[in-house]
C-alpha positions as CSV (number, residue, x, y, z in Angstrom):
1,X,61.7,122.4,127.1
2,X,65.1,123.0,128.3
3,X,67.1,119.8,127.5
4,X,65.1,118.8,124.7
5,X,65.2,122.9,122.7
6,X,67.7,124.1,124.0
7,X,70.1,121.0,124.2
8,X,69.0,119.4,121.1
9,X,66.9,121.8,118.6
10,X,68.9,125.2,119.1
11,X,71.8,123.7,120.3
12,X,73.6,124.8,117.0
13,X,73.1,128.8,117.8
14,X,73.8,128.4,121.2
15,X,77.1,126.3,120.7
16,X,78.4,129.9,119.4
17,X,78.4,131.1,122.5
18,X,80.3,130.0,125.3
19,X,79.5,129.9,128.5
20,X,82.6,129.3,131.2
21,X,84.7,127.8,128.7
22,X,81.8,125.5,127.2
23,X,79.6,125.4,124.2
24,X,76.5,127.1,125.7
25,X,74.4,124.5,123.8
26,X,76.4,121.7,125.7
27,X,75.7,123.4,128.8
28,X,72.1,123.3,128.6
29,X,71.9,119.8,127.6
30,X,74.0,119.3,131.2
31,X,73.3,121.9,133.8
32,X,70.3,123.6,132.4
33,X,67.8,121.2,133.3
34,X,69.0,120.9,136.7
35,X,69.0,125.0,137.3
36,X,65.3,125.0,135.4
37,X,64.1,122.4,137.5
38,X,65.3,123.9,141.3
39,X,63.8,127.1,139.8
40,X,60.3,125.8,139.3
41,X,60.7,124.1,143.0
42,X,61.2,128.0,144.1
43,X,58.3,128.9,142.1
44,X,56.0,126.5,143.4
45,X,56.6,126.8,146.9
46,X,56.4,130.7,146.4
47,X,53.0,129.7,144.6
48,X,51.3,127.0,147.2
49,X,52.4,129.2,150.3
50,X,50.4,132.6,148.9
51,X,47.2,130.2,148.0
52,X,47.6,128.8,151.4
53,X,47.6,132.4,152.9
54,X,44.7,133.2,150.1
55,X,43.1,130.1,151.6
56,X,44.0,130.6,155.4
57,X,45.5,127.0,155.2
58,X,48.7,128.2,156.1
59,X,51.3,126.1,158.3
60,X,52.6,127.2,161.9
């Protein structure tokens, strides 16, 4: 969603905003996907730890 939606579909309105000297549409296509993926990893880990505690199968 990030690389396709922001990097391709919404690139024109996003390119009017600059982030670190680069157009925001370009930034989302190049870096936004990586940061979103890393954020999803942390979100998944937190959710799985919560489920582990709920069902009493947490690791020692």
